[in-house]
C-alpha positions, 0 to 999 in steps of 0.5 A: 621184868623188873627184880620184884616181878622176877622174885614174884614168878620164880617164887611161885615156882618154887611153891609148885616144885618144892613143898618144903619152901614156905612163904612169909609175907610182913604186909606186902605183895599180898596181891601178887600171891592170890593163887597162892594164898589158896592152893598152899594155905600152910604154905603161904602166909601173910603175918602183916606188919609184925615183922619181928613176930615173921622172922620168928615165925619164919624161925620156927618154920625152918626148925620144922624141916621148911625152906622159909622165904620171908619177903618185905621192905628193907628196913622193916625186916633189917632194921626193926627185926634186927635182933631176931635175924641174930638170935633165931637165923644167925645164933641157931644157924638157921636156913633162910630166904629173906628177899627185901625191897626199897633198897637204900633210898629207893622208897626215898619219897617217904622218909626216913622210916623206908630208907635202909643204906645201913642193911649191909653194915648190919647183917654182917655182924651176923656171922655166916649170914649170905648177902646177894646183891644182885644187879639185874632180873636175871641174876636175882633169879640165878642166884635165888635158884641156886642159894634157896635150900642151902644151910644158911641165913641169906639175904636178897637185895633186890633194887629198883635201879637195874644193869641194862646188861644181865651177866652169868654170874656164879654165887661167892664169885665175882666177875671180870668186866674188864681188865686194866693197870692202873687201877681196880674198880669194885662195882656193887650190883646196881652201880654196874652200868654207872661204873662202865660209863664212866669208865669204858675208855680208862686202863682200869680193872673193873670186878663185879660183884654181886654175893658180898658174903662170902667174899670172893678175895681170890678174884680181887688179890689176881686182879689187885696188882696196882694197888689202888682200889675204888670201891662203888658201893648203893649202901653206905659207905664203909659197909665192906671196907674191912673185906677188901683190906683182910684179903689184901693183908700186909700190902700197902694200898689205897681204898677210895669209896663211892656210896652213900654217905653216912647221914640221913637223906633228908629232903624229899627226892628221887634216888638219883637226885639223892645220889647226885647230892651225895657224889654218886654220878658218873663224873665223880666216879671218873674224876675219883679213879683219875686222881688215884691213877696220878697220886 
């Protein structure tokens, strides 16, 4: 079961078990919820490809006491409906769940309209917007069930690529995967497998983050004695750099990043091909860490 399939399965469970939940689709996954459209006609709605209206409609559900679950492709939700996310949910401090598919370059063959590496940087500008990036279907389920009914807007970024191993993950808490002395590598969500393969024999600490906001500063502070930090991120480089510098305030640290460069992926190709062109490879992770250790 991949992350999107897990979303469908778990959301069906929530609809069955919690009559406050309401699913709002924006033109995708309708066939997957065919039975739920019939069982819960007042709580399962396909509003079509009008994402700004979808978010506004979900805000109305939230105000009425419901727990909205909004699902569509990442750029259509975060970029097209950004003002509604900001004003309707952020400013009004409403709870809601926003689950996207097509993270960053997953739909790269469709061109720039379906690419969304800017989503994390954008959502971080909305105060108190929770951001979750699971690395596997099981991790998504753990985090989804923990947070779906809390009192905040929560963004779940689902990816096509997943880590082979699932971990017991906690909301707002990083996992210490490996301890070392010469550098700290922060792996975000589906980047963990690549980091582990490239650094398994090196004397470095690997921290695994599935919650971006609220950020687990404590775990980083406890493991950052080397003051050399590499961030491996499946979105635009620089999207979370300030979180690192803020929690290590007044300390001299070295930070490098491997992630999606701030440029359009103008050529067609699979995600891994784009990653290779941008230096998001096991070889480059290892080379970067070696250079950091020797500086």
